[in-house]
N, C-alpha and C positions, 0 to 999 in steps of 0.2 A: 679275338676279333670283334666279338659283340661288345665287350666292355670298352674297347677303344672307340667304337662307333658311337656308343651312348655318351661317352664323355665329350667327344668332339661336337655332338649336336647341342650340348649345353653351353658351349662357349659363345659369347655374343659376337655377332658380326657387325660391321659398321652400319649396315642397313637396319638391323634390329635394335641398335642402341644409338638413339639420336645424339646423346652427349658425346659419344666416341666419334661419330661422323662429323659432328660440329667442330670438335677439336682437330680432327685429322684434316678437314677441308680448310678451315681457317681458324686459327687460334684466337684471332681478335674478336670474333663474334661472341664467344663465351665470356670474355672479359668486359666487353662493352655493355652487355645487357644488364648486369648488376649495377654498374656505375650509372647508367641511364635511369634505372629504377630508383636508385638512391637519390639522384638529383630531382626526379619528379616528386618523390615523397617530401624532400626538403622544401621545394617550392610550394607544395600543397599545404604544408604546415605553416609556412610564412604567410600564405594568403589567408589562412584561417585565424591568424593572430589578431586579437583585439586590443592587446596591451600596447600603448603608445609610449609610456615612460615609466620610470621608477623614481621614487623619492624617499628621502630619509629625514627624520627629525628626531631629536633627543627625547621628545615626549611620546610620540606614537610609533617610533621605529620605522620599518620599511612599508611603503605603500606602492601599489601598482595603479597607474592612471590609465584608464581605457580610452578608446577613441570616442566613446559616447559621453565622456566627461565625468565618469564615476571613479572614485578612489576605493580600492580594496586593500585590506591589510595583507601583508605578505611577510615571509621570512627569507633571509638569505641562506640558501642551501649550500652554495659553494661559490667560489670566485677564482679567476685566473688572470694574472697580469702578464702580458707578453709584449714587451716593448712599450709602444704607445697605446696598445689595445687593452681594454679591460672587459672581461667576460663576466657577467653576473648571472648566476643560476638561481632564480627566485622560485619560491613555492607559495601558493595561496590556495585557499579552500575553493574559491570560485574558478580559478584558471589552471590549477595543477602546477606542473613545472613549466616555467617560462624562462628562456635564455635571452638575455639582452647583451648587445655588443655596444660598447662605447669606443668609438674610433675617432681619428682626427677630423673626419668629414661630417660627423653628427654630434660632436660635443667639443667644447673648447679645452685647451690644454690645462688651464687652471682648474677647471672642474675635475678633470681626470687626475691631476696631481693631488688635489685635496681628497678625492675618493681613495686613491692609492694609500695615502697617509692614514685615513680613517680605517681602511681595511687592514693595514699592517698593525695598527694599534689594537684592533679587535682580536687578532690572533694570539 
């Protein structure tokens, strides 16, 4: 009798375990919170971005152009082509990892086509 009483007092009840009660009362609350946090972090990262553009030349390689007009050397860490979109993951000593998206609304089709060809040749 004593052993069953001790083991039953160790089981969490919905009031003593907030995650359990949150799932039991509304399953949506627990799934919305991480998504909202991830969206907030992404917006915060974008607001802190000082890189405005990336450039490439045969002599100097990749450069990152900042909003204050400076150019910093960078290297292409990785890239991904998805249809008309081109994702560039750049790495520089001054800015760390920077992800740039080239899409139809921020670059012309010929520029993206030439970049896709250059990236395919580099692999």
